[in-house]
DRENMIGU-809618 format. One line per field, with one value per residue (C-alpha): residue number from 1; z, x, y. Coordinates in pm, 1 decimal, m for minus. Last residue first. Layout:
N
i: [NUM,...];
pz: [Z,...];
px: [X,...];
py: [Y,...];
//
This chain:
500
i: [500,499,498,497,496,495,494,493,492,491,490,489,488,487,486,485,484,483,482,481,480,479,478,477,476,475,474,473,472,471,470,469,468,467,466,465,464,463,462,461,460,459,458,457,456,455,454,453,452,451,450,449,448,447,446,445,444,443,442,441,440,439,438,437,436,435,434,433,432,431,430,429,428,427,426,425,424,423,422,421,420,419,418,417,416,415,414,413,412,411,410,409,408,407,406,405,404,403,402,401,400,399,398,397,396,395,394,393,392,391,390,389,388,387,386,385,384,383,382,381,380,379,378,377,376,375,374,373,372,371,370,369,368,367,366,365,364,363,362,361,360,359,358,357,356,355,354,353,352,351,350,349,348,347,346,345,344,343,342,341,340,339,338,337,336,335,334,333,332,331,330,329,328,327,326,325,324,323,322,321,320,319,318,317,316,315,314,313,312,311,310,309,308,307,306,305,304,303,302,301,300,299,298,297,296,295,294,293,292,291,290,289,288,287,286,285,284,283,282,281,280,279,278,277,276,275,274,273,272,271,270,269,268,267,266,265,264,263,262,261,260,259,258,257,256,255,254,253,252,251,250,249,248,247,246,245,244,243,242,241,240,239,238,237,236,235,234,233,232,231,230,229,228,227,226,225,224,223,222,221,220,219,218,217,216,215,214,213,212,211,210,209,208,207,206,205,204,203,202,201,200,199,198,197,196,195,194,193,192,191,190,189,188,187,186,185,184,183,182,181,180,179,178,177,176,175,174,173,172,171,170,169,168,167,166,165,164,163,162,161,160,159,158,157,156,155,154,153,152,151,150,149,148,147,146,145,144,143,142,141,140,139,138,137,136,135,134,133,132,131,130,129,128,127,126,125,124,123,122,121,120,119,118,117,116,115,114,113,112,111,110,109,108,107,106,105,104,103,102,101,100,99,98,97,96,95,94,93,92,91,90,89,88,87,86,85,84,83,82,81,80,79,78,77,76,75,74,73,72,71,70,69,68,67,66,65,64,63,62,61,60,59,58,57,56,55,54,53,52,51,50,49,48,47,46,45,44,43,42,41,40,39,38,37,36,35,34,33,32,31,30,29,28,27,26,25,24,23,22,21,20,19,18,17,16,15,14,13,12,11,10,9,8,7,6,5,4,3,2,1];
pz: [7980.4,7965.3,7750.1,7774.0,7967.9,7978.8,8232.2,8069.3,8234.4,7971.5,8263.2,8202.3,8435.0,8397.2,8405.7,8281.9,8185.7,8174.1,8535.0,8701.3,8637.4,8799.9,8629.6,8828.4,8769.6,8582.1,8230.7,7883.5,7884.7,8093.6,8006.8,7847.6,7586.1,7316.2,7470.1,7318.3,7195.6,7378.4,7213.5,7248.6,7330.2,7265.3,7344.4,7523.5,7615.3,8004.0,7964.4,8192.3,8237.1,7873.3,7869.1,7792.4,7765.6,7765.7,7633.5,7677.1,7556.9,7754.0,7607.1,7863.7,7923.1,7913.8,7702.7,7656.5,7903.1,7871.1,8130.4,8074.6,8212.8,8287.6,8250.8,8311.6,8129.0,8130.8,8479.6,8579.2,8688.0,8711.8,8764.5,9032.6,8899.5,8800.4,8498.4,8293.4,7961.3,7706.8,7799.1,7840.6,7999.1,8289.1,8354.8,8614.6,8854.3,9177.1,9482.6,9706.3,9810.4,9678.2,9321.9,9074.3,8751.9,8626.7,8449.7,8302.8,8233.8,8411.3,8450.2,8658.1,8773.7,8744.3,8976.0,8934.4,9200.0,9208.5,9368.5,9135.9,9159.7,9379.2,9275.5,9392.1,9414.3,9148.4,9186.2,9213.3,9140.3,8899.0,8923.9,8805.6,9052.4,9281.4,9516.3,9899.2,10093.5,10446.4,10592.2,10946.0,11041.2,11338.2,11276.5,10911.2,10791.6,10520.2,10146.5,9983.7,9609.7,9604.1,9312.8,9614.0,9554.8,9727.3,9662.5,9919.4,9962.9,10328.5,10350.6,10473.3,10079.3,9991.4,10199.5,10003.1,10093.4,9885.5,9609.8,9586.7,9904.7,10080.1,10084.2,10304.6,10392.3,10751.8,10940.3,11215.4,11461.0,11714.0,11741.7,11950.9,11792.8,12088.0,11943.9,11584.1,11706.8,11448.2,11166.0,11012.7,10705.5,10691.5,10453.4,10627.2,10359.0,10510.5,10454.2,10604.5,10807.8,11044.2,11303.0,11466.6,11218.5,10877.6,10754.2,10456.4,10419.9,10099.7,10054.0,10082.3,10441.3,10442.2,10674.5,10995.8,11163.6,11382.8,11537.6,11555.5,11779.5,11756.3,11587.5,11546.8,11204.1,11360.4,11172.5,11017.5,11358.8,11252.2,11286.8,11172.5,11058.3,11054.8,10815.5,10729.6,10433.1,10583.6,10635.7,10669.9,10872.4,10881.8,11203.6,11181.0,11207.0,10926.3,10661.2,10473.8,10310.1,10001.4,10026.7,9813.6,9522.6,9253.4,9497.8,9252.1,9380.8,9025.8,8973.6,8597.4,8386.6,8616.8,8765.4,9015.7,9360.5,9609.1,9912.3,10256.3,10349.2,10392.6,10613.6,10924.3,10852.3,10957.2,10906.1,10678.8,10723.8,10548.8,10235.7,9998.7,9681.6,9654.7,9635.7,9806.7,10087.3,10151.3,10379.1,10327.8,10460.5,10458.0,10455.0,10103.0,9931.3,9917.9,10077.3,9958.8,10143.1,9953.0,10155.3,10183.7,10075.2,10124.1,9838.1,9945.7,9712.3,9541.0,9646.7,9411.5,9476.9,9404.2,9586.1,9656.5,9732.7,9487.6,9468.2,9113.5,9057.7,8813.8,8510.9,8211.5,8125.9,7924.6,8178.6,8440.8,8542.6,8662.2,9027.1,9056.8,9299.6,9172.3,9274.2,8945.2,8999.1,8989.2,9217.9,9088.3,9164.5,8908.1,8952.4,8848.3,9188.0,9300.0,9119.7,9219.0,9009.1,9040.8,9110.4,8887.6,8652.7,8501.1,8445.0,8302.2,8354.3,7987.1,7923.0,7742.4,7621.6,7454.7,7440.2,7204.3,7103.9,7079.5,6896.5,6814.7,6828.1,6603.9,6792.5,6951.2,6813.7,6943.6,7192.0,7117.8,7258.4,7270.4,7039.8,7046.6,7383.3,7674.1,7950.3,8248.7,8545.9,8853.5,9151.4,9300.8,9552.0,9714.1,9644.1,9266.7,9144.2,9244.9,9098.7,8873.1,8535.6,8275.7,8140.5,8381.4,8673.0,8693.7,8966.8,8979.9,9206.4,9102.0,9377.3,9168.3,9314.9,9411.7,9054.6,9149.6,8983.6,9154.9,8935.6,9068.7,9260.1,9006.1,9073.3,8791.6,8693.3,8649.2,8552.7,8209.6,8048.3,7687.8,7644.4,7983.0,7936.5,8235.2,8095.2,7786.2,8009.5,7869.0,8126.1,8080.1,8257.5,8301.1,8298.5,8314.5,8117.2,8048.3,7737.4,7837.6,7849.4,7758.5,7970.5,7817.2,8033.7,7928.2,8135.1,8051.5,8349.1,8642.1,8845.4,9123.5,9108.4,9178.4,8969.8,8669.5,8329.0,8070.9,7830.2,7838.0,7585.6,7617.7,7854.6,8133.8,8067.8,8126.1,7813.8,7899.1,8029.0,7843.9,8028.9,8037.8,7804.7,7880.2,8187.3,8029.2,7664.1,7709.8,7458.6,7481.9,7565.7,7599.3,7218.0,7074.3,7317.0,7179.9,6806.8,6906.7,7087.9,6767.5,6561.9,6775.0,6819.5,6373.0,6414.0,6661.7,6441.8,6136.5,6310.7,6380.1,6722.5,7094.6,7327.1,7536.4,7266.2,7422.8,7590.9,7777.7];
px: [10078.8,9964.2,9699.8,9714.4,9472.5,9536.1,9404.4,9422.6,9516.5,9796.6,10063.6,9925.6,9784.8,9857.5,9637.0,9731.2,9524.9,9550.1,9480.3,9547.1,9886.3,9949.8,10164.2,10342.7,10326.3,10499.4,10400.8,10426.5,10500.9,10686.5,10740.9,10408.4,10373.4,10245.9,10237.0,10486.2,10341.3,10383.4,10589.0,10493.0,10794.2,10802.5,11000.9,11294.9,11594.8,11637.9,11753.7,11541.1,11232.3,11185.3,11110.8,10805.1,10758.3,10510.5,10672.7,10788.2,11136.2,11433.8,11716.2,11952.7,11985.3,11601.3,11345.2,11144.1,11070.6,10932.3,10811.1,10817.2,10572.6,10749.3,10630.3,10862.1,10799.5,10818.4,10728.2,10557.9,10699.9,10550.6,10811.6,10748.3,10725.0,10983.1,11131.9,11232.0,11358.2,11521.8,11420.6,11799.2,11855.4,12073.7,12145.6,12274.2,12416.3,12577.1,12398.5,12561.1,12253.0,11977.8,12113.3,12014.3,11794.2,11830.5,11565.6,11767.2,11692.4,11985.8,11804.7,11551.3,11601.5,11417.5,11421.9,11407.0,11475.3,11645.2,11544.0,11257.7,11074.7,11149.3,11035.7,11221.4,11092.9,11179.0,11308.6,11650.9,11806.2,12098.4,12455.2,12547.5,12347.4,12602.2,12599.9,12534.8,12579.5,12467.2,12415.3,12295.9,11937.5,11960.7,11680.4,11561.6,11949.5,11977.9,12037.4,12095.7,12083.9,12269.7,12252.3,12203.7,11817.0,11768.1,11703.0,11551.4,11625.6,11547.0,11724.3,11593.0,11601.0,11362.7,11178.5,11110.4,11172.4,10976.4,11157.2,11276.6,11481.9,11614.8,11985.2,12286.7,12121.6,12126.4,11974.1,11740.9,11662.7,11369.9,11161.7,10856.6,10527.2,10424.4,10297.7,10395.3,10757.3,10943.2,11207.3,11340.1,11545.6,11658.8,11781.9,11548.6,11327.1,11166.8,11199.3,10963.1,10979.6,10708.4,10843.4,10686.3,10686.0,10837.0,10563.3,10660.7,10598.1,10512.0,10699.9,10596.5,10700.2,10854.0,11107.2,11188.6,11039.4,10733.8,10571.3,10180.7,9976.4,9655.7,9481.6,9104.2,8955.8,8677.1,8746.5,9104.9,9282.3,9506.3,9911.8,10076.1,10393.5,10470.4,10713.0,10455.8,10378.0,10236.8,10311.2,10105.0,10033.7,9639.3,9566.9,9364.6,9602.7,9846.0,9708.4,9962.9,9819.1,10023.3,10233.4,10229.9,10451.6,10549.7,10785.2,11076.7,11417.5,11542.3,11456.4,11631.6,11369.0,11064.9,10899.4,10635.6,10730.0,10477.3,10353.3,10263.0,9959.9,9713.8,9976.8,9802.4,9734.5,9338.9,9168.5,8833.8,8556.3,8328.7,8298.7,8056.5,8233.7,7978.7,8135.8,8450.6,8315.6,8564.4,8838.0,9003.5,9354.6,9335.4,9561.9,9380.7,9701.2,9463.6,9581.1,9401.6,9188.5,8956.8,8690.0,8527.6,8745.9,9061.4,9191.3,9494.9,9507.6,9860.9,9972.5,9967.4,9601.1,9537.0,9248.8,8902.1,8823.3,8537.5,8434.4,8349.1,8139.9,8160.5,8290.8,8362.3,8707.8,8566.1,8624.4,8838.4,8557.7,8662.2,8630.5,8775.3,8914.7,8856.3,9095.2,9234.8,9551.9,9396.8,9303.5,9288.3,9066.7,9044.1,8759.8,8751.3,8746.8,9014.5,9285.9,9498.1,9611.9,9957.6,9919.3,10106.3,9762.5,9721.0,9422.6,9070.1,8988.7,9025.0,8921.2,9129.0,9078.1,9298.6,9578.0,9854.3,9959.4,10337.0,10523.5,10801.6,11113.5,11334.6,11674.2,11692.1,11988.0,12313.2,12508.8,12874.9,13173.8,13474.2,13776.0,14193.0,14214.6,14502.5,14404.4,14223.5,14125.7,13910.0,13779.4,13443.9,13485.8,13117.6,13040.7,13171.9,13521.2,13831.8,14178.8,14421.3,14565.2,14776.7,15109.2,15343.7,15161.3,14936.6,14682.8,14351.6,14086.3,13739.1,13508.8,13263.0,13286.1,13614.7,13783.7,14123.7,14471.9,14779.5,15108.5,15248.7,14933.4,14689.9,14331.3,14098.3,13812.4,13455.6,13262.5,13106.5,12934.7,13046.8,12825.0,12649.9,12373.0,12476.7,12542.1,12692.1,12950.1,13146.6,13304.5,13422.1,13747.7,13865.3,14222.8,14322.0,14570.5,14368.8,14271.8,14073.3,14284.3,14117.2,14065.7,13842.7,13726.2,13590.8,13364.4,13287.1,13079.2,13175.5,12882.4,12907.1,13322.2,13296.2,13274.2,13469.9,13622.1,13856.4,13880.0,14115.2,14095.9,14341.7,14519.1,14669.2,15052.4,15021.7,15124.0,15345.1,15197.8,15188.9,15259.6,14998.7,14974.7,14654.5,14456.1,14076.6,14145.1,14451.5,14744.7,15000.7,15369.9,15665.7,15629.4,15598.7,15879.8,16098.4,16041.3,16096.5,16409.6,16517.8,16447.1,16661.1,16954.1,16966.4,16908.8,17217.2,17434.6,17337.9,17427.0,17799.6,17912.1,17939.2,17802.9,17495.5,17228.6,16842.5,16660.5,16351.4];
py: [5066.3,5398.6,5579.8,5992.8,6206.4,6578.2,6857.1,7218.8,7523.8,7594.1,7525.2,7152.5,6880.4,6502.7,6203.8,5874.9,5579.5,5205.1,5135.5,5467.7,5633.1,5991.7,6254.5,6553.0,6888.7,7143.9,7061.7,7216.1,7593.7,7863.9,8210.3,8296.1,8588.5,8301.0,7972.4,7757.3,7414.4,7082.4,6812.2,6412.7,6223.1,5846.1,5533.4,5780.4,5503.0,5489.4,5163.7,4940.2,5205.6,5267.2,5622.3,5806.9,6186.0,6443.3,6745.0,7098.8,7211.8,7363.5,7531.9,7684.4,8072.8,8114.1,8299.4,8079.5,7796.6,7444.5,7208.2,6806.3,6578.6,6253.7,5883.3,5587.7,5245.7,4897.4,4746.9,5114.3,5444.3,5790.9,6050.5,6302.4,6626.0,6914.1,6744.9,7092.3,7019.2,6829.9,6493.0,6395.0,6027.3,5920.8,5538.4,5314.0,5628.7,5500.2,5648.7,5391.0,5144.3,5350.4,5252.7,5533.6,5625.9,5943.2,6148.9,6470.4,6822.2,6886.6,7269.5,7139.8,6773.5,6402.0,6083.4,5720.3,5465.7,5113.8,4803.2,4704.4,5057.6,5351.6,5682.1,5989.1,6358.5,6633.4,6978.9,6865.8,7225.2,7192.3,7270.8,6900.9,6730.7,6630.6,6295.0,6246.0,5926.9,5801.2,6163.7,6113.4,6204.9,5980.6,5696.5,5838.9,5778.8,6062.3,6002.0,6353.6,6457.4,6800.2,7069.4,7343.0,7354.9,7046.4,6650.4,6419.4,6038.2,5918.1,5617.8,5260.0,5138.4,5401.9,5676.1,5942.4,6329.3,6593.0,6786.3,7159.6,7140.4,7481.9,7492.9,7404.6,7048.1,7126.1,6800.3,6801.6,6526.0,6382.2,6739.4,6697.8,6703.8,6472.4,6155.5,6182.1,6250.4,6494.9,6444.1,6736.2,6845.9,7178.2,7462.6,7708.6,7634.5,7366.3,6980.8,6689.3,6384.8,6229.1,5973.1,5678.6,5483.9,5674.3,5875.7,6108.5,6495.1,6671.2,7028.2,7374.8,7427.6,7801.9,7874.5,7956.8,7632.9,7563.6,7256.0,7225.7,7000.3,6802.5,7078.8,7009.8,6932.8,6692.2,6317.2,6389.9,6527.2,6780.9,6747.3,7078.0,7223.5,7542.7,7750.8,8011.9,7876.0,7550.3,7228.0,6907.3,6607.7,6445.2,6261.8,5934.3,5673.3,5798.7,6065.1,6299.2,6636.4,6737.6,7014.7,7323.8,7375.8,7693.9,7859.6,7961.5,8101.7,8168.5,8514.7,8603.9,8464.0,8395.4,8097.7,8175.5,8331.7,8324.0,8522.2,8463.9,8617.4,8343.5,8137.2,8058.2,7690.4,7752.7,7412.1,7381.3,7147.3,6913.5,7108.1,6921.3,6810.2,6524.8,6208.6,6303.0,6490.6,6751.9,6844.8,7180.4,7278.9,7641.6,7974.5,8119.1,7971.6,7621.4,7285.9,6951.6,6698.2,6446.8,6234.8,5916.7,5640.9,5869.9,6087.1,6343.1,6626.6,6718.0,7094.0,7412.1,7559.8,7930.6,8086.7,8064.3,7734.1,7742.2,7309.0,7135.7,6846.1,6530.2,6742.7,6566.3,6412.6,6085.5,5774.7,5939.5,6167.3,6506.8,6607.8,6997.1,7270.2,7604.8,7910.8,7996.7,7844.1,7527.5,7196.6,6836.9,6537.3,6289.3,6018.9,5616.1,5498.1,5746.9,5949.4,6205.3,6525.8,6709.3,7118.6,7350.1,7384.2,7722.1,7845.3,7781.8,7395.4,7316.3,6920.3,6667.9,6324.0,6034.4,6273.8,6184.6,5809.7,5866.8,6107.2,5901.0,6054.9,6283.0,6404.7,6737.3,6954.2,6908.3,7214.2,7183.1,7044.3,7204.4,7133.2,7117.0,6967.9,7008.5,6738.9,6770.4,6551.0,6674.0,6526.3,6656.8,6899.6,6854.9,7226.4,7252.9,7118.6,6962.8,6934.1,6808.6,6999.7,6826.4,6978.9,6759.3,6866.3,7201.1,7249.2,7306.6,7469.3,7520.3,7589.7,7778.7,8131.7,8100.5,8050.0,7891.5,7802.7,7640.5,7618.6,7943.0,8104.5,8218.2,8353.2,8313.5,8526.4,8423.3,8083.7,8227.8,7916.3,7859.5,7541.7,7429.9,7178.3,7020.8,6663.7,6860.0,7013.2,7304.5,7562.4,7927.1,8073.1,8440.0,8511.6,8891.6,9077.2,9395.1,9304.9,8979.6,8659.4,8301.2,7985.7,7724.3,7441.6,7087.4,6817.3,6457.8,6280.0,6078.1,5936.4,5653.4,5719.3,6048.0,6337.9,6506.3,6397.2,6538.2,6848.3,7154.5,7456.7,7729.0,7977.1,7760.4,7767.5,8116.6,8355.9,8647.5,8938.8,9267.7,9570.4,9854.6,10186.4,10390.3,10256.7,10209.4,10178.3,9995.3,9983.4,9684.6,9715.2,9505.7,9382.1,9746.5,9867.6,9594.1,9665.8,10035.6,9961.4,9820.3,10098.8,10308.8,10094.9,10097.0,10494.8,10516.5,10269.8,10494.7,10806.3,10632.2,10547.1,10697.8,10388.0,10403.5,10340.3,10372.6,10139.1,10352.6];
//
């Protein structure tokens, strides 16, 4: 404690004592948890900072705020409109001189002449920040034309997560209620139904004579396409494998199933137990089986002698179609949410770790990798006109990319989860959008059409929330046949919209 040490008058002692109390008031603050603790001088990083982050192909605005708590610790929050982050807490700041880190989000900053330079997130994107006076705030959803609305709609009785397929004027789709449907594209009337017995989450494959699909009872089915009569069923071995559907606090969603892929008389499809199967399309007999440690919930893609697919073991595989032997395996660090697509000689695939990858299909090497700003990449890429288009989860954006280098051409907010594969025409991109409430980020369900060249929203048909239900709107992908677009809703209704 500071005291007077020299002799003097009582008044002098009182003055010194008063100064001591003032100094003590400055040096000490009260902490409910620890009693009196020493205050810390302000750190230059405290306050608001704004700038840009990302690689040259895709740079976005970003802001941070660093604030001290009552215990003297500094915590960071991020504000980034492209990622729908507004005052999102990042964690405690570690300080070492003019260097600052928050390890949980790979944030690393260094102070230079009153500005901050560093890196952010898994791919260590370059980051530049300057002091700022204000932070971005979330904007209201603009008013858009509502569009034409459905031509017809038919209730199928239970949620539809599986994309539909259309062939020769008939729509084929399965539901979580265990029934597979053939619906007339003309007016939505029933052609036939088949009781599969368990939920279906995958897109069917329709050929000239048959329709193939997987079911959660563990079977791959082949039905006569005209009558719905069962021709054969093949045991995938995953009848006891469980799912995790969308939840407000559990984010390892598992709401998809693979579409069977047909090539040279063989059907290729994965299963929930981690195995990948080659099945004779005529007889239903096994040709070969390949095992992985994780669930296989996404579609495969054929690339000449190889079949390529992803597993929840954080890997993408290429398998020799003749022998069933592994050609290559690529670790992507997180499970894939979307199916692989062959575009511009590359395998384009996103994952749950907020990365979109371009992989060489011959050797499995990365060609390029780009960030998705903290969002799972649940959509599948669709090529058109030398570019490709893909949606996202919490990012809420449909993005147009150049496949050569991953450069962003445009990106548009559709205000909700865009999990399904976009339907692309010469003029428009159609996306089914999922809404969710409650959730930390605002998501609103809709059917939305965008101008393909500019990304501008042409019309948006909003979907109402479902009472007592977390997810509403659309979780599946739309399909276009002629001037008609068909998509299944989480409300159990199959919708047909006009499409150009």
